[in-house]
DSSP file (Angstrom, degrees, kcal/mol; ACC not computed):
  #  RESIDUE AA STRUCTURE BP1 BP2  ACC     N-H-->O    O-->H-N    N-H-->O    O-->H-N    TCO  KAPPA ALPHA  PHI   PSI    X-CA   Y-CA   Z-CA
    1    1 A M              0   0    0      0, 0.0     2,-0.1     0, 0.0     9,-0.0   0.000 360.0 360.0 360.0 125.8   -5.8   18.4    1.2
    2    2 A A        -     0   0    0      1,-0.1     2,-0.4     2,-0.0    10,-0.2  -0.437 360.0-113.2 -75.0 145.9   -8.2   18.2    4.1
    3    3 A R        +     0   0    0     -2,-0.1    -1,-0.1     9,-0.1     3,-0.1  -0.638  35.0 176.9 -80.6 133.7   -9.1   14.7    5.5
    4    4 A N    >   -     0   0    0     -2,-0.4     3,-1.9     3,-0.2     6,-0.3  -0.840  14.7-169.8-138.4  99.1  -12.7   13.7    4.9
    5    5 A P  T 3  S+     0   0    0      0, 0.0    -1,-0.1     0, 0.0     5,-0.0   0.696  88.9  57.4 -64.0 -17.5  -13.5   10.2    6.2
    6    6 A N  T 3  S+     0   0    0     -3,-0.1     3,-0.0     1,-0.0    -3,-0.0   0.508  88.6  85.9 -89.7  -5.2  -16.9   10.4    4.4
    7    7 A N    X   -     0   0    0     -3,-1.9     3,-1.8     1,-0.1    -3,-0.2  -0.860  63.1-160.2 -99.7 112.9  -15.3   11.0    1.0
    8    8 A P  T 3  S+     0   0    0      0, 0.0    -1,-0.1     0, 0.0    -2,-0.0   0.652  92.7  54.9 -67.0 -11.7  -14.3    7.7   -0.8
    9    9 A F  T 3  S+     0   0    0     -5,-0.1     2,-0.7    -3,-0.0    73,-0.1   0.301  73.5 121.9-102.8   8.0  -11.9    9.7   -3.0
   10   10 A D    <   +     0   0    0     -3,-1.8     3,-0.3    -6,-0.3     4,-0.2  -0.628  34.5 177.6 -74.2 112.0  -10.0   11.3   -0.1
   11   11 A M     >  +     0   0    0     -2,-0.7     4,-2.3     1,-0.2     5,-0.2   0.289  47.3 107.1 -98.8   7.9   -6.4   10.1   -0.7
   12   12 A S  H  > S+     0   0    0      1,-0.2     4,-1.1     2,-0.2    -1,-0.2   0.857  77.6  52.0 -62.5 -36.5   -4.8   12.0    2.2
   13   13 A A  H  4 S+     0   0    0     -3,-0.3     4,-0.5     1,-0.2     3,-0.4   0.914 112.0  46.4 -65.6 -40.5   -4.2    8.9    4.3
   14   14 A M  H >4 S+     0   0    0      1,-0.2     3,-1.2    -4,-0.2     4,-0.3   0.865 106.4  59.5 -67.7 -34.4   -2.5    7.2    1.3
   15   15 A M  H >< S+     0   0    0     -4,-2.3     3,-1.9     1,-0.3    -1,-0.2   0.780  89.4  72.5 -65.0 -25.8   -0.5   10.3    0.7
   16   16 A D  G >< S+     0   0    0     -4,-1.1     3,-1.7    -3,-0.4    -1,-0.3   0.826  86.8  64.5 -58.3 -30.7    1.0   10.0    4.3
   17   17 A A  G <  S+     0   0    0     -3,-1.2    -1,-0.3    -4,-0.5    -2,-0.2   0.731 102.9  48.6 -64.4 -20.2    3.0    7.1    3.0
   18   18 A F  G <  S+     0   0    0     -3,-1.9    54,-0.3    -4,-0.3    -1,-0.3   0.119  75.5 139.7-107.4  19.9    4.9    9.5    0.7
   19   19 A D    <>  -     0   0    0     -3,-1.7     4,-2.3     1,-0.2     3,-0.3  -0.519  49.6-143.7 -65.3 119.4    5.6   12.1    3.4
   20   20 A P  H  > S+     0   0    0      0, 0.0     4,-2.3     0, 0.0    -1,-0.2   0.851  98.4  51.1 -57.5 -37.8    9.2   13.3    2.6
   21   21 A D  H  > S+     0   0    0      2,-0.2     4,-2.3     1,-0.2     5,-0.2   0.895 109.7  50.4 -67.2 -38.2   10.0   13.7    6.3
   22   22 A R  H  > S+     0   0    0     -3,-0.3     4,-2.1     2,-0.2    -1,-0.2   0.908 110.7  49.4 -64.3 -42.1    8.8   10.1    7.1
   23   23 A I  H  X S+     0   0    0     -4,-2.3     4,-1.4     2,-0.2    -2,-0.2   0.915 109.5  52.0 -62.6 -42.9   10.9    8.8    4.2
   24   24 A A  H  < S+     0   0    0     -4,-2.3     3,-0.3     1,-0.2    -2,-0.2   0.908 110.4  48.0 -61.3 -42.1   14.0   10.7    5.5
   25   25 A R  H >< S+     0   0    0     -4,-2.3     3,-1.5     1,-0.2    -1,-0.2   0.877 106.8  57.5 -64.7 -36.8   13.5    9.2    9.0
   26   26 A M  H 3< S+     0   0    0     -4,-2.1    -1,-0.2     1,-0.3    -2,-0.2   0.825 108.0  47.1 -63.6 -31.1   13.1    5.7    7.5
   27   27 A W  T 3< S+     0   0    0     -4,-1.4    -1,-0.3    -3,-0.3    -2,-0.2   0.094  76.8 140.7-100.3  22.1   16.5    6.0    5.9
   28   28 A N    <>  -     0   0    0     -3,-1.5     4,-2.4     1,-0.1     3,-0.2  -0.493  53.2-137.2 -63.0 127.5   18.3    7.3    9.0
   29   29 A P  H  > S+     0   0    0      0, 0.0     4,-2.5     0, 0.0     5,-0.2   0.851 100.8  55.5 -61.3 -34.9   21.7    5.5    9.0
   30   30 A Q  H  > S+     0   0    0      1,-0.2     4,-1.0     2,-0.2    -2,-0.0   0.933 111.4  44.1 -61.7 -44.5   21.6    4.8   12.7
   31   31 A T  H  > S+     0   0    0     -3,-0.2     4,-0.5     1,-0.2     3,-0.4   0.915 114.3  49.3 -66.7 -43.6   18.3    3.0   12.3
   32   32 A M  H >< S+     0   0    0     -4,-2.4     3,-1.1     1,-0.2     4,-0.3   0.911 109.9  50.5 -63.7 -42.1   19.4    1.1    9.2
   33   33 A M  H >X S+     0   0    0     -4,-2.5     3,-1.5     1,-0.2     4,-0.6   0.700  91.8  75.7 -74.1 -18.7   22.7   -0.1   10.7
   34   34 A Q  H >< S+     0   0    0     -4,-1.0     3,-0.9    -3,-0.4    -1,-0.2   0.813  86.0  65.3 -60.6 -27.7   21.0   -1.4   13.9
   35   35 A A  T << S+     0   0    0     -3,-1.1    -1,-0.3    -4,-0.5    -2,-0.2   0.771 101.2  49.7 -65.0 -24.0   19.8   -4.4   11.8
   36   36 A F  T <4 S+     0   0    0     -3,-1.5     2,-0.3    -4,-0.3     7,-0.2   0.565  87.8 103.9 -91.2  -9.5   23.5   -5.4   11.3
   37   37 A Q    <<  -     0   0    0     -3,-0.9     5,-0.1    -4,-0.6    -3,-0.0  -0.546  55.4-157.7 -77.8 135.1   24.4   -5.3   15.0
   38   38 A Q        -     0   0    0      3,-0.5     3,-0.1    -2,-0.3     5,-0.1  -0.958  10.8-146.1-109.8 127.5   24.8   -8.5   16.8
   39   39 A P  S    S+     0   0    0      0, 0.0    -1,-0.1     0, 0.0     3,-0.1   0.867  95.3  45.7 -62.2 -36.8   24.4   -8.3   20.6
   40   40 A Q  S    S+     0   0    0      1,-0.2     2,-0.4     0, 0.0    -2,-0.0   0.811 124.7  14.3 -81.0 -29.4   26.9  -11.1   21.4
   41   41 A A  S    S-     0   0    0     -3,-0.1     2,-0.6     0, 0.0    -3,-0.5  -0.997  72.0-123.9-148.1 139.9   29.7  -10.1   19.0
   42   42 A Q        -     0   0    0     -2,-0.4     3,-0.1     1,-0.2    -5,-0.1  -0.737  15.9-165.1 -85.7 123.3   30.5   -7.0   17.1
   43   43 A M  S    S-     0   0    0     -2,-0.6     2,-0.3     1,-0.3    -1,-0.2   0.877  70.3 -22.7 -74.5 -38.1   30.9   -7.8   13.4
   44   44 A F  S    S-     0   0    0      0, 0.0     2,-1.3     0, 0.0    -1,-0.3  -0.961  84.1 -72.1-163.2 169.2   32.6   -4.5   12.6
   45   45 A D     >  -     0   0    0     -2,-0.3     4,-2.0     1,-0.2     5,-0.2  -0.588  44.6-173.9 -76.6  97.2   32.9   -0.9   13.9
   46   46 A M  H  > S+     0   0    0     -2,-1.3     4,-2.7     1,-0.2     5,-0.2   0.875  80.3  55.1 -63.2 -40.3   29.4    0.4   13.1
   47   47 A E  H  > S+     0   0    0      1,-0.2     4,-2.8     2,-0.2    -1,-0.2   0.909 108.6  48.6 -60.3 -41.6   30.2    3.9   14.1
   48   48 A Q  H  > S+     0   0    0      2,-0.2     4,-2.8     1,-0.2    -1,-0.2   0.902 110.8  50.7 -65.3 -40.7   33.2    4.0   11.8
   49   49 A V  H  X S+     0   0    0     -4,-2.0     4,-1.4     2,-0.2    -2,-0.2   0.922 112.8  46.4 -62.4 -44.0   31.1    2.7    8.9
   50   50 A I  H  < S+     0   0    0     -4,-2.7     4,-0.5     2,-0.2     3,-0.2   0.935 113.8  47.9 -64.9 -46.2   28.4    5.3    9.5
   51   51 A R  H >< S+     0   0    0     -4,-2.8     3,-1.0     1,-0.2     4,-0.3   0.927 111.9  50.0 -60.3 -44.6   31.0    8.1    9.8
   52   52 A A  H 3< S+     0   0    0     -4,-2.8    -1,-0.2     1,-0.2    -2,-0.2   0.789 121.1  34.9 -65.4 -27.0   32.8    7.0    6.6
   53   53 A N  T 3X S+     0   0    0     -4,-1.4     4,-2.7    -3,-0.2     3,-0.3   0.225  80.6 113.8-112.3  13.6   29.5    6.9    4.7
   54   54 A Q  H <> S+     0   0    0     -3,-1.0     4,-2.7    -4,-0.5     5,-0.2   0.901  79.5  49.3 -54.4 -45.4   27.6    9.8    6.3
   55   55 A R  H  > S+     0   0    0     -4,-0.3     4,-2.3     1,-0.2    -1,-0.3   0.864 111.7  50.0 -65.6 -32.6   27.6   11.8    3.1
   56   56 A N  H  > S+     0   0    0     -3,-0.3     4,-2.7     2,-0.2    -2,-0.2   0.902 110.4  49.2 -70.6 -40.1   26.3    8.8    1.2
   57   57 A F  H  X S+     0   0    0     -4,-2.7     4,-2.7     2,-0.2    -2,-0.2   0.924 112.8  48.3 -61.5 -43.4   23.5    8.2    3.7
   58   58 A E  H  X S+     0   0    0     -4,-2.7     4,-2.5    -5,-0.2    -2,-0.2   0.912 112.1  48.4 -64.4 -42.0   22.6   11.9    3.5
   59   59 A A  H  X S+     0   0    0     -4,-2.3     4,-2.5     2,-0.2    -2,-0.2   0.911 113.1  47.9 -64.2 -42.2   22.6   11.8   -0.3
   60   60 A M  H  X S+     0   0    0     -4,-2.7     4,-2.7     2,-0.2     5,-0.2   0.910 111.3  51.1 -64.2 -41.5   20.5    8.6   -0.3
   61   61 A S  H  X S+     0   0    0     -4,-2.7     4,-2.4     1,-0.2    -2,-0.2   0.918 111.6  47.0 -61.7 -44.0   18.1   10.2    2.2
   62   62 A E  H  X S+     0   0    0     -4,-2.5     4,-2.5     2,-0.2    -1,-0.2   0.902 112.2  50.3 -64.8 -40.6   17.8   13.3    0.0
   63   63 A A  H  X S+     0   0    0     -4,-2.5     4,-2.3     2,-0.2    -2,-0.2   0.914 112.7  46.3 -64.1 -42.1   17.2   11.2   -3.1
   64   64 A N  H  X S+     0   0    0     -4,-2.7     4,-2.6     2,-0.2    -2,-0.2   0.870 110.9  52.6 -68.0 -36.0   14.5    9.1   -1.4
   65   65 A K  H  X S+     0   0    0     -4,-2.4     4,-2.3    -5,-0.2    -2,-0.2   0.919 110.2  48.3 -63.8 -42.5   12.9   12.3    0.0
   66   66 A A  H  X S+     0   0    0     -4,-2.5     4,-2.2     2,-0.2    -2,-0.2   0.893 111.1  50.9 -64.1 -39.5   12.8   13.7   -3.6
   67   67 A A  H  X S+     0   0    0     -4,-2.3     4,-2.3     2,-0.2    -2,-0.2   0.916 109.8  49.9 -64.2 -41.7   11.3   10.4   -4.8
   68   68 A A  H  X S+     0   0    0     -4,-2.6     4,-2.5     1,-0.2    -2,-0.2   0.905 110.2  50.5 -62.9 -40.5    8.7   10.6   -2.1
   69   69 A E  H  X S+     0   0    0     -4,-2.3     4,-2.5     1,-0.2    -1,-0.2   0.883 108.8  52.4 -64.1 -36.8    7.9   14.1   -3.2
   70   70 A A  H  X S+     0   0    0     -4,-2.2     4,-2.3     2,-0.2    -2,-0.2   0.901 110.5  47.1 -65.6 -40.3    7.6   13.0   -6.8
   71   71 A Y  H  X S+     0   0    0     -4,-2.3     4,-2.4     2,-0.2    -2,-0.2   0.885 111.3  50.7 -69.2 -36.7    5.1   10.3   -5.7
   72   72 A K  H  X S+     0   0    0     -4,-2.5     4,-2.6   -54,-0.3    -2,-0.2   0.921 110.4  50.4 -63.0 -42.3    3.2   12.7   -3.7
   73   73 A D  H  X S+     0   0    0     -4,-2.5     4,-2.7     2,-0.2    -2,-0.2   0.897 108.3  53.0 -61.4 -41.0    3.1   15.0   -6.7
   74   74 A L  H  X S+     0   0    0     -4,-2.3     4,-2.4     2,-0.2    -2,-0.2   0.940 111.2  45.6 -58.3 -47.9    1.9   12.1   -8.8
   75   75 A L  H  X S+     0   0    0     -4,-2.4     4,-2.4     1,-0.2    -2,-0.2   0.889 111.7  52.2 -64.9 -38.8   -1.0   11.5   -6.4
   76   76 A D  H  X S+     0   0    0     -4,-2.6     4,-2.1     1,-0.2    -1,-0.2   0.918 110.9  47.9 -61.2 -42.7   -1.8   15.2   -6.3
   77   77 A K  H  X S+     0   0    0     -4,-2.7     4,-2.4     2,-0.2    -2,-0.2   0.874 109.1  53.4 -68.0 -36.5   -1.9   15.3  -10.1
   78   78 A Q  H  X S+     0   0    0     -4,-2.4     4,-2.5     1,-0.2    -1,-0.2   0.929 110.0  47.7 -61.3 -43.5   -4.1   12.2  -10.2
   79   79 A M  H  X S+     0   0    0     -4,-2.4     4,-3.0     2,-0.2    -2,-0.2   0.869 108.7  54.6 -66.0 -34.9   -6.5   14.0   -7.8
   80   80 A E  H  X S+     0   0    0     -4,-2.1     4,-2.6     2,-0.2    -1,-0.2   0.921 109.1  48.2 -62.3 -43.2   -6.4   17.1  -10.0
   81   81 A I  H  X S+     0   0    0     -4,-2.4     4,-2.5     2,-0.2     5,-0.3   0.940 112.9  48.2 -59.8 -47.3   -7.4   14.9  -13.0
   82   82 A F  H  X S+     0   0    0     -4,-2.5     4,-2.6     1,-0.2     5,-0.3   0.926 112.6  47.7 -60.8 -45.3  -10.2   13.4  -10.9
   83   83 A E  H  X S+     0   0    0     -4,-3.0     4,-2.0     2,-0.2    -1,-0.2   0.902 111.9  49.9 -64.9 -41.3  -11.4   16.8   -9.7
   84   84 A K  H  X S+     0   0    0     -4,-2.6     4,-2.2     2,-0.2    -1,-0.2   0.930 114.7  43.3 -62.6 -45.3  -11.4   18.3  -13.2
   85   85 A L  H  X S+     0   0    0     -4,-2.5     4,-2.1     2,-0.2    -2,-0.2   0.883 114.7  47.7 -73.1 -36.8  -13.3   15.5  -14.7
   86   86 A T  H  X S+     0   0    0     -4,-2.6     4,-2.3    -5,-0.3    -1,-0.2   0.835 110.0  54.8 -72.2 -28.6  -15.9   15.2  -12.0
   87   87 A H  H  X S+     0   0    0     -4,-2.0     4,-2.0    -5,-0.3    -2,-0.2   0.932 108.9  47.8 -64.0 -44.9  -16.3   19.0  -12.1
   88   88 A A  H  X S+     0   0    0     -4,-2.2     4,-1.9     1,-0.2    -2,-0.2   0.898 111.3  51.3 -61.1 -39.5  -17.1   18.6  -15.8
   89   89 A A  H  X S+     0   0    0     -4,-2.1     4,-2.4     1,-0.2    -1,-0.2   0.892 107.3  52.7 -65.0 -38.7  -19.5   15.8  -15.0
   90   90 A R  H  X S+     0   0    0     -4,-2.3     4,-2.5     2,-0.2    -1,-0.2   0.869 106.4  53.5 -64.8 -34.9  -21.2   18.0  -12.4
   91   91 A Q  H  X S+     0   0    0     -4,-2.0     4,-2.1     2,-0.2    -1,-0.2   0.910 110.3  46.6 -65.3 -40.2  -21.6   20.7  -15.0
   92   92 A Q  H  X S+     0   0    0     -4,-1.9     4,-2.8     2,-0.2    -2,-0.2   0.879 109.4  56.0 -65.4 -37.2  -23.3   18.1  -17.3
   93   93 A Y  H  X S+     0   0    0     -4,-2.4     4,-2.1     2,-0.2    -2,-0.2   0.928 108.3  46.8 -57.9 -47.6  -25.4   17.1  -14.3
   94   94 A E  H  X S+     0   0    0     -4,-2.5     4,-1.4     2,-0.2    -1,-0.2   0.885 111.4  51.3 -65.0 -38.7  -26.6   20.6  -13.8
   95   95 A W  H  X S+     0   0    0     -4,-2.1     4,-2.1     1,-0.2     3,-0.4   0.929 110.1  49.3 -63.1 -44.0  -27.4   20.9  -17.6
   96   96 A A  H  X S+     0   0    0     -4,-2.8     4,-2.6     1,-0.2     5,-0.4   0.872 104.6  59.7 -62.8 -36.7  -29.4   17.7  -17.4
   97   97 A E  H  < S+     0   0    0     -4,-2.1    -1,-0.2     1,-0.2     4,-0.2   0.884 114.7  35.5 -57.0 -39.7  -31.2   19.0  -14.4
   98   98 A E  H  < S+     0   0    0     -4,-1.4    -2,-0.2    -3,-0.4    -1,-0.2   0.776 131.8  25.2 -86.1 -28.2  -32.5   21.9  -16.5
   99   99 A N  H  < S+     0   0    0     -4,-2.1    -3,-0.2    -5,-0.1    -2,-0.2   0.608 102.5  70.0-118.1 -14.0  -32.9   20.2  -19.8
  100  100 A A    ><  -     0   0    0     -4,-2.6     3,-1.7    -5,-0.2    -3,-0.1   0.635  66.7-172.7 -90.4 -12.6  -33.6   16.5  -19.5
  101  101 A G  G >  S+     0   0    0     -5,-0.4     3,-1.8     1,-0.3    -1,-0.2  -0.343  71.1   3.6  60.1-129.6  -37.0   16.5  -18.0
  102  102 A P  G 3  S+     0   0    0      0, 0.0     3,-0.4     0, 0.0    -1,-0.3   0.720 133.8  55.3 -65.3 -20.5  -38.2   13.0  -17.0
  103  103 A D  G <> S+     0   0    0     -3,-1.7     4,-2.5     1,-0.2     5,-0.2   0.195  73.9 112.3 -94.4  17.9  -34.9   11.4  -17.9
  104  104 A A  H <> S+     0   0    0     -3,-1.8     4,-3.0     1,-0.2     5,-0.3   0.898  74.1  51.0 -59.6 -44.9  -32.9   13.8  -15.7
  105  105 A L  H  > S+     0   0    0     -3,-0.4     4,-2.6     1,-0.2    -1,-0.2   0.926 112.7  46.0 -61.4 -44.6  -31.8   11.1  -13.2
  106  106 A K  H  > S+     0   0    0     -4,-0.2     4,-2.6     2,-0.2    -1,-0.2   0.916 114.7  47.7 -63.7 -42.9  -30.5    8.9  -15.9
  107  107 A A  H  X S+     0   0    0     -4,-2.5     4,-2.4     2,-0.2    -2,-0.2   0.902 113.3  47.7 -66.1 -41.1  -28.8   11.8  -17.7
  108  108 A R  H  X S+     0   0    0     -4,-3.0     4,-2.5    -5,-0.2     5,-0.2   0.927 113.1  48.5 -64.7 -44.6  -27.2   13.0  -14.4
  109  109 A T  H  X S+     0   0    0     -4,-2.6     4,-2.8    -5,-0.3    -2,-0.2   0.918 112.4  48.4 -62.3 -44.2  -26.1    9.4  -13.5
  110  110 A N  H  X S+     0   0    0     -4,-2.6     4,-2.7     2,-0.2    -1,-0.2   0.905 110.7  51.3 -63.0 -41.7  -24.6    8.9  -17.0
  111  111 A A  H  X S+     0   0    0     -4,-2.4     4,-2.1     2,-0.2    -2,-0.2   0.933 113.8  43.2 -62.5 -45.9  -22.8   12.2  -16.8
  112  112 A M  H  X S+     0   0    0     -4,-2.5     4,-2.7     2,-0.2     5,-0.3   0.912 113.6  51.6 -67.6 -41.7  -21.2   11.4  -13.5
  113  113 A N  H  X S+     0   0    0     -4,-2.8     4,-2.8    -5,-0.2     5,-0.2   0.926 110.3  49.0 -60.7 -44.5  -20.4    7.9  -14.5
  114  114 A D  H  X S+     0   0    0     -4,-2.7     4,-2.4     2,-0.2     5,-0.2   0.914 112.9  47.5 -61.8 -43.1  -18.6    9.1  -17.7
  115  115 A G  H  X S+     0   0    0     -4,-2.1     4,-2.3    -5,-0.2    -2,-0.2   0.930 115.2  43.9 -64.3 -46.2  -16.6   11.7  -15.7
  116  116 A V  H  X S+     0   0    0     -4,-2.7     4,-2.7     2,-0.2     5,-0.2   0.918 113.8  51.3 -65.8 -43.4  -15.5    9.2  -13.0
  117  117 A E  H  X S+     0   0    0     -4,-2.8     4,-2.0    -5,-0.3    -2,-0.2   0.934 112.6  44.9 -60.6 -47.0  -14.7    6.5  -15.5
  118  118 A E  H  X S+     0   0    0     -4,-2.4     4,-2.3    -5,-0.2    -1,-0.2   0.906 113.3  51.1 -64.8 -41.6  -12.6    8.8  -17.7
  119  119 A A  H  X S+     0   0    0     -4,-2.3     4,-2.7    -5,-0.2    -2,-0.2   0.933 110.7  48.2 -60.7 -46.5  -10.8   10.2  -14.6
  120  120 A L  H  X S+     0   0    0     -4,-2.7     4,-2.4     1,-0.2    -1,-0.2   0.862 109.7  52.8 -65.8 -35.5  -10.0    6.7  -13.3
  121  121 A K  H  X S+     0   0    0     -4,-2.0     4,-2.3    -5,-0.2    -1,-0.2   0.942 113.1  43.9 -62.5 -46.7   -8.7    5.6  -16.7
  122  122 A L  H  X S+     0   0    0     -4,-2.3     4,-2.3     2,-0.2    -2,-0.2   0.894 113.4  50.7 -66.6 -39.4   -6.3    8.6  -16.8
  123  123 A M  H  X S+     0   0    0     -4,-2.7     4,-2.2     2,-0.2    -1,-0.2   0.908 111.6  48.1 -64.3 -41.7   -5.3    8.2  -13.2
  124  124 A R  H  X S+     0   0    0     -4,-2.4     4,-2.9     2,-0.2    -2,-0.2   0.903 110.4  51.8 -65.1 -41.0   -4.5    4.5  -13.8
  125  125 A K  H  X S+     0   0    0     -4,-2.3     4,-2.5     2,-0.2    -2,-0.2   0.906 109.5  50.1 -62.3 -40.7   -2.5    5.3  -16.9
  126  126 A M  H  X S+     0   0    0     -4,-2.3     4,-2.0     2,-0.2    -2,-0.2   0.919 112.5  46.6 -63.2 -43.6   -0.5    7.8  -14.9
  127  127 A A  H  X S+     0   0    0     -4,-2.2     4,-2.5     2,-0.2    -2,-0.2   0.896 111.5  51.6 -65.6 -40.6    0.2    5.3  -12.2
  128  128 A D  H  X S+     0   0    0     -4,-2.9     4,-2.7     1,-0.2    -2,-0.2   0.908 108.9  51.1 -62.1 -41.7    1.1    2.6  -14.9
  129  129 A N  H  X S+     0   0    0     -4,-2.5     4,-2.2     2,-0.2    -1,-0.2   0.903 110.8  48.4 -62.1 -41.1    3.5    5.1  -16.5
  130  130 A A  H  X S+     0   0    0     -4,-2.0     4,-2.2     2,-0.2    -2,-0.2   0.911 111.8  49.4 -65.4 -42.5    5.2    5.8  -13.1
  131  131 A R  H  X S+     0   0    0     -4,-2.5     4,-2.5     2,-0.2    -2,-0.2   0.924 111.2  49.2 -62.5 -44.7    5.5    2.0  -12.4
  132  132 A E  H  X S+     0   0    0     -4,-2.7     4,-2.5     1,-0.2    -1,-0.2   0.890 109.5  52.1 -62.8 -39.3    7.0    1.4  -15.8
  133  133 A A  H  X S+     0   0    0     -4,-2.2     4,-2.5     2,-0.2    -1,-0.2   0.903 109.9  49.5 -63.6 -40.2    9.5    4.2  -15.3
  134  134 A N  H  X S+     0   0    0     -4,-2.2     4,-2.5     2,-0.2    -2,-0.2   0.918 111.2  48.8 -63.8 -43.5   10.5    2.7  -11.9
  135  135 A E  H  X S+     0   0    0     -4,-2.5     4,-2.7     1,-0.2    -2,-0.2   0.907 112.0  48.8 -63.5 -41.0   11.0   -0.7  -13.5
  136  136 A Q  H  X S+     0   0    0     -4,-2.5     4,-2.2     2,-0.2    -1,-0.2   0.911 110.5  50.9 -65.1 -41.9   13.1    0.8  -16.3
  137  137 A A  H  X S+     0   0    0     -4,-2.5     4,-0.8     2,-0.2    -2,-0.2   0.912 111.8  47.6 -61.9 -42.2   15.2    2.7  -13.7
  138  138 A Y  H >X S+     0   0    0     -4,-2.5     3,-1.0     1,-0.2     4,-1.0   0.937 110.6  50.8 -64.8 -46.0   15.8   -0.5  -11.8
  139  139 A R  H >< S+     0   0    0     -4,-2.7     3,-0.6     1,-0.3     4,-0.5   0.881 106.6  55.3 -59.3 -37.1   16.7   -2.5  -14.9
  140  140 A S  H 3< S+     0   0    0     -4,-2.2     4,-0.3     1,-0.2    -1,-0.3   0.739 110.8  46.2 -68.4 -20.6   19.2    0.2  -15.9
  141  141 A M  H <X S+     0   0    0     -3,-1.0     4,-2.4    -4,-0.8    -1,-0.2   0.589  86.2  90.2 -94.9 -13.1   20.9   -0.2  -12.4
  142  142 A Q  H <X S+     0   0    0     -4,-1.0     4,-2.5    -3,-0.6     5,-0.2   0.883  87.5  48.4 -57.2 -44.0   21.0   -4.1  -12.3
  143  143 A N  H  > S+     0   0    0     -4,-0.5     4,-2.5     1,-0.2    -1,-0.2   0.913 112.0  50.1 -62.7 -40.9   24.5   -4.3  -14.0
  144  144 A Q  H  > S+     0   0    0     -4,-0.3     4,-2.3     2,-0.2    -1,-0.2   0.889 110.1  50.6 -64.3 -38.4   25.9   -1.7  -11.6
  145  145 A V  H  X S+     0   0    0     -4,-2.4     4,-2.6     2,-0.2    -2,-0.2   0.934 110.9  48.4 -63.7 -45.9   24.5   -3.6   -8.6
  146  146 A E  H  X S+     0   0    0     -4,-2.5     4,-2.1     1,-0.2    -2,-0.2   0.901 112.0  49.3 -62.4 -41.1   26.0   -6.8   -9.8
  147  147 A E  H  X S+     0   0    0     -4,-2.5     4,-2.1     2,-0.2    -1,-0.2   0.903 111.4  49.7 -63.8 -41.0   29.4   -5.1  -10.4
  148  148 A S  H  X S+     0   0    0     -4,-2.3     4,-2.4     2,-0.2    -2,-0.2   0.898 109.0  51.5 -66.0 -40.7   29.2   -3.5   -6.9
  149  149 A V  H  X S+     0   0    0     -4,-2.6     4,-2.6     1,-0.2    -1,-0.2   0.920 109.5  50.7 -61.0 -43.2   28.4   -6.9   -5.3
  150  150 A A  H  X S+     0   0    0     -4,-2.1     4,-2.6     1,-0.2    -2,-0.2   0.898 109.6  50.6 -62.5 -40.0   31.4   -8.4   -7.1
  151  151 A K  H  X S+     0   0    0     -4,-2.1     4,-2.6     2,-0.2    -2,-0.2   0.918 110.9  48.4 -63.0 -43.8   33.6   -5.6   -5.8
  152  152 A V  H  X S+     0   0    0     -4,-2.4     4,-2.3     2,-0.2    -2,-0.2   0.929 113.1  47.5 -63.5 -44.5   32.4   -6.1   -2.2
  153  153 A E  H  X S+     0   0    0     -4,-2.6     4,-2.3     1,-0.2    -2,-0.2   0.912 113.0  48.7 -62.5 -42.4   33.0   -9.8   -2.4
  154  154 A Q  H  X S+     0   0    0     -4,-2.6     4,-2.4     1,-0.2    -2,-0.2   0.901 110.9  50.4 -64.3 -41.5   36.5   -9.3   -3.9
  155  155 A S  H  X S+     0   0    0     -4,-2.6     4,-2.5     2,-0.2    -1,-0.2   0.901 110.8  49.1 -63.3 -41.5   37.4   -6.8   -1.2
  156  156 A A  H  X S+     0   0    0     -4,-2.3     4,-2.3     2,-0.2    -2,-0.2   0.905 112.1  48.1 -65.5 -41.1   36.2   -9.2    1.5
  157  157 A K  H  X S+     0   0    0     -4,-2.3     4,-2.4     2,-0.2    -2,-0.2   0.906 111.9  49.8 -65.4 -40.9   38.3  -12.0    0.0
  158  158 A K  H  X S+     0   0    0     -4,-2.4     4,-1.8     2,-0.2    -2,-0.2   0.913 111.5  48.4 -63.8 -43.3   41.3   -9.8   -0.3
  159  159 A A  H  < S+     0   0    0     -4,-2.5     4,-0.4     1,-0.2    -2,-0.2   0.900 112.8  48.4 -64.5 -39.9   41.0   -8.7    3.3
  160  160 A A  H >< S+     0   0    0     -4,-2.3     3,-0.7     1,-0.2    -2,-0.2   0.870 110.5  51.3 -68.1 -36.6   40.6  -12.3    4.5
  161  161 A A  H 3< S+     0   0    0     -4,-2.4    -1,-0.2     1,-0.2    -2,-0.2   0.823 110.6  48.1 -70.4 -31.0   43.6  -13.4    2.5
  162  162 A S  T 3< S+     0   0    0     -4,-1.8    -1,-0.2    -5,-0.2    -2,-0.2   0.460  83.6 117.7 -89.1   0.4   45.8  -10.7    3.9
  163  163 A K  S <  S-     0   0    0     -3,-0.7     2,-0.1    -4,-0.4    -3,-0.0  -0.502  71.8-117.1 -68.9 127.3   44.7  -11.5    7.5
  164  164 A P              0   0    0      0, 0.0    -1,-0.1     0, 0.0    -2,-0.1  -0.406 360.0 360.0 -67.2 142.0   47.7  -12.6    9.6
  165  165 A S              0   0    0     -2,-0.1    -2,-0.1     0, 0.0     0, 0.0   0.442 360.0 360.0 -84.3 360.0   47.5  -16.1   10.9
C-alpha cells in the first residue's frame, strides 16, 4: 500500500507497527535479557539461560511474527472493506451526477456518507472480534500462567533449600 499523507484513510503508518520483521527484532532474546542484567552483580549466567532457551525464544519470535502478520492481514482486510464500500458509494455518486438534477450534491453526499458509515461499522466490528478473540485466548492461558509461576517459585525455593551453608 503506497503512503499518501493527504489521504486520511491511509493506514500504512499504522501498519508499520505490525511489521513482522520489527516484531521479530523486538523479541530478540539478547535484547530481552539485557533488562535482567545488573551492572554491579550478575544474578545468573545470562548466556547459559539464553542458550538453554534458544529454541523457545525462536518459537516465541515466530509465533509473534505470525501474530503480527495476522494483525496486518486484519488491517488489510479492513481497508479492502473500506475500498469496496467507498467504490460502491462512488458508483452511486456517478449515478446521482447523471440522474439527480438539482439535488445531485445532496445525493452524492448521502451516497458517500452511507458507504463510509457502513465500511466503518464493518471495520469496527472486525476489530472488536479480533480484540475479543485476544481476550479469550488470554483468559484460556491464565491457569497455565499461574501454574507456571508456581513451578518457578517452587523450583527457586527448592534450589535455595539445597544450597550448602
